[in-house]
N, C-alpha and C positions, 0 to 999 in steps of 0.2 A: 504494500500500500504506500502511496506517495503523499507528500505534503506540498501544498501550493499556497503561496501568499498572495492575497488580493489587496490592493491599496487604492482607495477611492477618495478624492479630495472633497472637501466641503465646497459650498458655493454661496455667493450672494447674488440676488436677482433683483430685477426691476431697475436698479441704478437710476433712481429718480424718475425721469420721464419715460424711460424705456419699459413701461409696464407690460409684463408677460411676454417680453420680446428679447431680452438681453440678460445674460448672466456672466459671472466671473468666478473661476475656480480659485479656491484659497488653500493655502498650505496648512490646513488642519485636516486630519485624515481619519477615515474609517479603515481599520485593518482587519482582515479576516483570514485566518489560517485554516485551510481545509485539509483535514487529516482523513483520508478516505478509509471507509470500513466496508465490510461485505454487506452489512445490513444495519438499520437503525440509525437514528440521528440524535446527537447531543449538541447543545449550544451552551458555551461557557462565555459569559460577558464580563467586561471590565471597562473602566474609564468613565467618561461622561454618561450620566444617567444609567449606570449599570444595574441599579436596583430596580429600574422600571423597564428594562429591556427583557421581554419574555425569553425564557429558556426552553420553551416547548414548541409545538408545531405552529403556534400562533406568531412566532418570531417572523418579522417581515422579510428578512433575508431568506430564511428557509421557505416561507410561504411562496415567495416569488419563484425560487428555484424549482419547487415541486409543481407549481402551477404551470410553468412553462413546459416542464416535462410532460404533464398531462395534455397540454394543448398540442404538443408535438408527438404524442404517442410514444414517448421514450421515458421509461421509468428510471429514476435515479435511486440507487440502492441504499446508500448510507454514508454518513460522515460525522466526524466531530468537528464543530466549527468553533474556533477560538476568536471571539469578536471583541476588539478593543477600539473604542471610539474617543477621538479628541473633539468631536463636534457636539456642542450643546444642543439639547433637545428643545423644540418649540421656541427657537430664538431667531428664526429667519435665516438660518445658515445651511439649509438644504440637508438636514439629517435624514429625512425620509427618502429623498432622491438618491443620496449616497447609498442607503440601504437597498434600494431597488436595483441600482446598477451593480451592487455587490451580489445581490441575489441572482441576477442574470449571469454574472461571472461564475458563481458557484455552479449554476446549471451547466455552463460550458465546461467547467473543470471536471465535473462528475460524469457528464455524458460523452465527453470527447468531441462534441460538436463545436463549431465556430459560427456564430450567428453573424449575419451581415449587419452593418450599421442600421439599415432600414428596419431589419427585424428587431434589433435591440430596442430601438426607439418605439416601435410598434407595440412590443410587449410591455415596455416601461409605461407607456401611456394608458395601459389597462389598469394600472395601480394608482396613478395620479396624473393630473393634467399639466404639471409644471415643467414644460419643456425648457424653460429658461434656467432651471436648476439641473434637470436631468442631463442636458447637453454638456455644460461645463464639467460636471462630475465624470462624464465619459471621456470628453475630448481635452479638457484643460483649457486654460487661457480665457480670453474674452470671446463669447459665443453669441451670435445672433441666431435665434431659433424660431422657426415658424411651423406651426402645426398644419399639416396638409392631409387631405383625404386621397389615398391612393385607390383608384378604381379597382374594386374587387379584392383589395389587400388591406383595407382598413386605414386607420390613421397612422401617420408617422411624423417625422420632423425633417424639414430642410434646414440645414445649419451652415453657418460660415464662421469658422474659427479665426481669431486674430491673436497675434502675440501682444501681450500687454507691455507697455513701455516700462522699462526697468526703473526709471527715475521716479515713477509714481508709486508710492507705497500705500499700504492700507492700515488704518487703525480701527480696531473694533472696540466698541463700548457695549458690554454685554450686561444688561440689568439683571437683577436677581429674580424678576418676575417673567413669566412666559406669556406669549400671545399666540394662540392657536390659529393656524392658517384658515380653518373652516370658519371660525368666528370672525376673523378679520375680513374674509370674503363677504360675510353677511352684512357688514356695515357699509359696503360700497353701493352707490346708486346703480340702478339697472340701466339708466339712460344718462347721457351727458350732452352738453350743448356742442354745437359745431365749433364754436369758438374755443372751448376747452380741448376738444379733440385735435384741432389744428395746432393749438399751443403745444400739446405733448408730442405730436408728430414732428413738429419743427425741432424740438429739443432732443428728441430721440435721434434724429438724423444728425443734429449738431454734435452729439457725443461721438458718433462714428467718424465724422469729419475731423474733429479736433484731435482724436486719437491718431488718425492717419497723418495729419499735418503737424502734430505736436504743438497745437495751439492751446496750451493748458491754461492760459489766462481766461478762457471762456468756460472752464470746467463747471463752475458754480451755476452758470446759466443753463448748461445742459442737464443739470440735476433738478431744475425747477419742475414742478409737477402739479397738475390740477385734477388728476384722476383718482389717486388713492391715498397719498400721504396725509393730506388734510383731514381725511376721514378716520385715519388710524391713530395718529399720534395723540389725539385727545384722550384715548382710552388707556394710555400708559403714562403714569405720573412722571413728569420731567421731560418726556420725549419732545414736546413742543419747543421747550427751551433749547434742547440740544439741536434740533433741526434749524433753529434760528441762526446757528453758526454758519449755515450756507449763505446767509445774507451778510455775514460779518467776516468774510475771509480776510479782508484787509487788516483786521485787528490781530491776526495770528499768522506770523511769518511761516511760509511753507504750506499753509492750508489752501487746498484747491476747492474743496466742496464737501458737503455732508448730506447724507441721505438715510432713509430707513432701509435696513437690509431685509429684503424679502417682505414678509408681512409683519416684521418686528419680532421681538422687542429690541433686537440688536440695532444699534446705530453705527453707521460706517463713515469714516472720514478718509478722504484721499489727500495725500500730502507729499511734499518733496523733502521736508526737513522738520525738525522740532516735534517729533512724534510723541515724545513723553509729555511735552507741554500741552499738545492738542488733546491727547488722551486724558490728561489731568483736567482740562477744562470741561470736556464732555462728562467725565465722572463727577466733577464738582457740581455741574448743573443738575445732575440726577440726585446727588446728595442733598442739594437745597430743597428738593421735593420729597426728601425722606426715603430715597431709594438707594440701596447699595448696588454696586456694580464692579466689574473688573474690566480692565482695558488690556488689549493684546495687539501688538504690532505684528502683522502677519504678511508673509510674502504671497504673491500671486503664484499659483501652480500652473505652469504652462505645459505640463506633460499629460495630465488627466489620468485615467485608469492605468494601473500597472498590475500585471499578473506575472508572477515569477515562481 
């Protein structure tokens, strides 16, 4: 019996105006060691949220692997899965997307099959609709992801991966409270005005252009949003004050912009220097609202999934 290690990066999505369209892989990892067995499954968890991660058949990684086997008519026999996560749960950092990509990778490991990228995304979308998290967790880097309907083959993703500029670093401010994706979806309006839709389309396009041309002076403008952040931040104490830093970048040397990571509660800052000071300001604003937090300076992962 052989052992295989699967490494999947975390992700931040939405990136301000690029709602449901763009995500970025981060160097926080979900690591799964697959120890093949003749029969039976065991899941051993450690790291972030270990006490809450199921160790039975309901574990998302195992559930995905077995479901894909059922769909493809190929039974996977057994394995011991050692699961270690650096990705906080329910904080807008793509923990479920990482688990789904890991589950697909476990299926490939145990079945000996190699799924095409279209197949991987098609199966992944059966478990959640967040292509802007699923794509960077598989591919790494900055990824634009569009859900498409393949005639006769169901939904999948069209993606374009871009290398992230090395000079732009990421600071995460992770509050002690969670914000569930389903709940945060529920607070969004079903319809928006044409003016607000155009506002976001323009800034979503601006983000891609400024990355291409390294026009980082326009970063904060590209993160402005009228579709989701204004509805979500009032539900988290102190988040509104942290988001205001996106309008105050001139007060903090090196700060390019601030946004909500995914559905929250994590807030993400993009900067070129003074990372400790920027993280301290974010954390301080939360502390003023009575909220504890931790800050992490994290690299962008440009590799994506690794199986070895």
